[in-house]
C-alpha positions as YAML, in Angstrom:
chain: A
units: angstrom
residues:
- id: 1
  name: MET
  ca: [15.88, 9.58, -9.65]
- id: 2
  name: ASP
  ca: [15.83, 11.81, -6.65]
- id: 3
  name: THR
  ca: [13.36, 12.37, -4.71]
- id: 4
  name: ALA
  ca: [11.72, 15.58, -6.51]
- id: 5
  name: ASP
  ca: [11.74, 13.89, -10.40]
- id: 6
  name: LEU
  ca: [9.85, 10.53, -8.53]
- id: 7
  name: GLU
  ca: [7.79, 12.63, -6.99]
- id: 8
  name: ALA
  ca: [6.38, 14.34, -9.89]
- id: 9
  name: LYS
  ca: [6.69, 11.04, -11.81]
- id: 10
  name: VAL
  ca: [3.77, 9.63, -9.33]
- id: 11
  name: ILE
  ca: [1.91, 12.51, -9.09]
- id: 12
  name: ALA
  ca: [1.32, 12.65, -12.92]
- id: 13
  name: PHE
  ca: [0.95, 9.25, -12.76]
- id: 14
  name: ILE
  ca: [-1.82, 9.25, -10.45]
- id: 15
  name: ALA
  ca: [-3.40, 12.68, -11.94]
- id: 16
  name: SER
  ca: [-3.57, 10.56, -15.53]
- id: 17
  name: LYS
  ca: [-5.55, 7.80, -13.34]
- id: 18
  name: VAL
  ca: [-7.91, 11.12, -12.17]
- id: 19
  name: GLU
  ca: [-10.54, 12.16, -14.18]
- id: 20
  name: ASN
  ca: [-10.99, 15.98, -14.01]
- id: 21
  name: ILE
  ca: [-8.81, 16.70, -11.68]
- id: 22
  name: ASP
  ca: [-6.28, 19.65, -11.98]
- id: 23
  name: ILE
  ca: [-2.44, 17.84, -11.23]
- id: 24
  name: SER
  ca: [-1.62, 21.02, -8.99]
- id: 25
  name: THR
  ca: [-4.76, 19.72, -6.29]
- id: 26
  name: ILE
  ca: [-2.44, 16.51, -5.75]
- id: 27
  name: THR
  ca: [0.24, 16.47, -3.14]
- id: 28
  name: THR
  ca: [2.00, 13.45, -1.17]
- id: 29
  name: ALA
  ca: [-0.62, 14.23, 1.60]
- id: 30
  name: SER
  ca: [-3.30, 13.13, -0.29]
- id: 31
  name: LYS
  ca: [-5.32, 10.12, 0.38]
- id: 32
  name: PHE
  ca: [-6.01, 8.18, -2.18]
- id: 33
  name: GLU
  ca: [-9.87, 8.18, -0.64]
- id: 34
  name: GLU
  ca: [-9.92, 11.91, -1.10]
- id: 35
  name: LEU
  ca: [-8.82, 11.40, -5.10]
- id: 36
  name: GLY
  ca: [-11.79, 9.47, -5.79]
- id: 37
  name: PHE
  ca: [-10.24, 5.43, -5.65]
- id: 38
  name: ASP
  ca: [-12.22, 3.24, -3.74]
- id: 39
  name: SER
  ca: [-10.12, -0.08, -2.45]
- id: 40
  name: LEU
  ca: [-10.25, -1.48, -5.95]
- id: 41
  name: ASP
  ca: [-9.83, 1.67, -8.00]
- id: 42
  name: THR
  ca: [-6.42, 1.59, -5.20]
- id: 43
  name: VAL
  ca: [-5.35, -2.04, -6.26]
- id: 44
  name: GLN
  ca: [-5.68, -1.56, -9.94]
- id: 45
  name: LEU
  ca: [-3.50, 1.86, -9.13]
- id: 46
  name: LEU
  ca: [-1.38, -0.31, -7.74]
- id: 47
  name: PHE
  ca: [-0.73, -2.75, -10.30]
- id: 48
  name: ASP
  ca: [-0.94, 0.15, -12.99]
- id: 49
  name: ALA
  ca: [2.19, 1.90, -11.16]
- id: 50
  name: GLU
  ca: [4.03, -1.59, -10.60]
- id: 51
  name: ASP
  ca: [3.95, -1.06, -14.40]
- id: 52
  name: THR
  ca: [5.07, 1.65, -14.80]
- id: 53
  name: PHE
  ca: [7.67, 2.08, -12.04]
- id: 54
  name: GLY
  ca: [9.39, -1.19, -12.73]
- id: 55
  name: VAL
  ca: [8.17, -1.99, -8.55]
- id: 56
  name: SER
  ca: [6.98, -4.88, -7.27]
- id: 57
  name: PHE
  ca: [4.24, -4.05, -4.26]
- id: 58
  name: ASP
  ca: [4.67, -6.79, -1.06]
- id: 59
  name: GLY
  ca: [1.21, -8.12, -0.24]
- id: 60
  name: GLU
  ca: [1.54, -7.19, 3.93]
- id: 61
  name: GLU
  ca: [3.28, -3.54, 3.34]
- id: 62
  name: VAL
  ca: [0.33, -2.40, 0.66]
- id: 63
  name: LYS
  ca: [-1.93, -2.56, 3.07]
- id: 64
  name: GLY
  ca: [-0.30, 0.64, 4.90]
- id: 65
  name: LEU
  ca: [-0.05, 2.41, 1.32]
- id: 66
  name: ARG
  ca: [-2.96, 5.13, 1.75]
- id: 67
  name: SER
  ca: [-1.80, 8.12, 0.14]
- id: 68
  name: VAL
  ca: [0.30, 10.07, -2.76]
- id: 69
  name: GLY
  ca: [3.17, 10.25, -0.17]
- id: 70
  name: ASP
  ca: [3.20, 6.37, 1.13]
- id: 71
  name: ILE
  ca: [3.48, 5.43, -2.96]
- id: 72
  name: ILE
  ca: [6.61, 7.42, -3.23]
- id: 73
  name: ASP
  ca: [8.43, 6.73, -0.29]
- id: 74
  name: TYR
  ca: [7.54, 2.85, -1.47]
- id: 75
  name: ILE
  ca: [9.43, 3.46, -4.77]
- id: 76
  name: GLY
  ca: [11.93, 5.24, -3.04]
- id: 77
  name: LYS
  ca: [12.95, 2.56, -0.50]
- id: 78
  name: HIS
  ca: [12.43, -0.34, -3.37]
- id: 79
  name: PRO
  ca: [14.66, 0.23, -6.24]
- id: 80
  name: PRO
  ca: [12.84, -0.14, -9.65]
- id: 81
  name: THR
  ca: [13.73, -3.94, -11.55]
- id: 82
  name: GLY
  ca: [14.14, -2.14, -14.51]
- id: 83
  name: ALA
  ca: [14.34, 1.00, -16.26]
- id: 84
  name: LEU
  ca: [11.50, 3.94, -16.07]
...
């Protein structure tokens, strides 16, 4: 999957987790807090992303994930273990 496809899929995934948001307002620079995620919501988001994208987030690396772009970069650097 190329970067543009991955970006579109991750943004659509995150938009599906946020109530009453226009998907066009979500960018790679969007921070989780800006989208209304608290720390527990972010953990749940990452668990859901693992299932959706077939990746496993490393405990130490997760601490640095703060934005939509961070998730895209992480998935891009850690190829999915299964088919999307």
